[in-house]
Residue, then its C-alpha position, 0 to 999 in steps of 0.5 A: x801222888x807218889x811218896x818216898x821215904x829213906x829206908x831205916x838203915x839208909x840203904x835205899x828208898x821206899x816208894x809208895x802210891x795208890x794203885x793208880x799212881x803206881x799203875x801210871x808209873x809202870x805204864x811210863x817205865x814199860x813204854x820206854x822199855x819197849x822202845x828198846x830192842x832187847x836183841x840189839x847189843x847196844x840197847x839190851x842192857x838198858x831194856x833189862x834195867x827198865x824191865x827189872x824196874x817195871x817188874x818191881x812197880x807191877x809187883x807193888x801195885x799188885x800188893x805183893x811188896x809193901x802195903x801201908x795206910x796213910x792219912x794226909x794232913x787235914x784229912x782224916x781218911x785212911x788210904x791204902x797205899x802200895x809200895x816197894x823198896x829200891x836201893x839208892x844206886x839202883x834207883x839212880x841207874x833206873x832214872x838215868x836210863x829213863x831220862x836218857x831214853x825219854x829224849x829219843x821217843x815221843x812222850x806225852x805230858x803224863x809220862x813226863x809228869x811221872x818221871x818228874x814225880x819220881x825224880x822229886x820223891x827220890x831227891x826229897x828222900x835223899x835230903x831227908x836221910x842226909x842233906x850233906x850227901x844229897x847235895x852231891x848225889x842229887x846231881x846224879x839224878x837223871x844224868x852222869x851215869x853211862x847207862x849206854x855202856x853195853x855192859x850196864x846191866x851186869x855192872x848195875x848188878x855188881x854195884x848193887x852187891x857192893x853197895x848192899x854188902x857195905x856197912x850201913x850208914x851215912x858214910x856209905x851213902x856219901x860214897x855213891x858218887x865215887x862208886x858210880x864213877x868206879x863202876x861206870x867211868x871207863x877211864x878208871x882203873x876200878x872199871x877196867x878191873x871189873x871188866x877184866x873180871x867179867x871177861x874171865x867169867x865169860x870165857x869160863x862159861x863160854x859166853x859173852x859178857x852181856x850174857x852174864x848175870x850174878x846168881x847169888x845176891x846178899x840179903x838186904x838190910x833196909 
């Protein structure tokens, strides 16, 4: 069974599971990602988002991210658990992408169970960190994020950089709904300014906005 814990500085969630838990979650994410044509302009960003998430999960169950030994209540046996960190804004975007696309492909009960379990541990970890903020942010789990935007992948990167570069604490956590709106709501001026900056960068590099990626990401204080 997946386990989720808020990171020490409140930057995101640590997700743990045994090999089977994470391998099964990987299969679900990869299955949905593979349903998205990476060469289709409308679907490329969503494919990139899920492939990024799948990569982290695979690295985790391969033992290349976090490892821990867990003992559950009523059981004196230690179990090896593998895990990975994920920034709050990132995991919300990943889940929104998964949920949206799961509605367009045939998913079995195991895939649905993995999605519900992922959503459950994320929601619980949010409330463990800050119940006041989580009361609002929980409504963004699987919804309210326009991941169909063809620029969603570069927007996700920009939001990631903004969030992890901001001062740690509950104030930052509670700003997540506003930030998601600023970065994904096409009618907001903040979004328009962001796209304008991408247009300038794309022109300078003689490429499309969808080909842009950030080169340098700040160190994360988890």
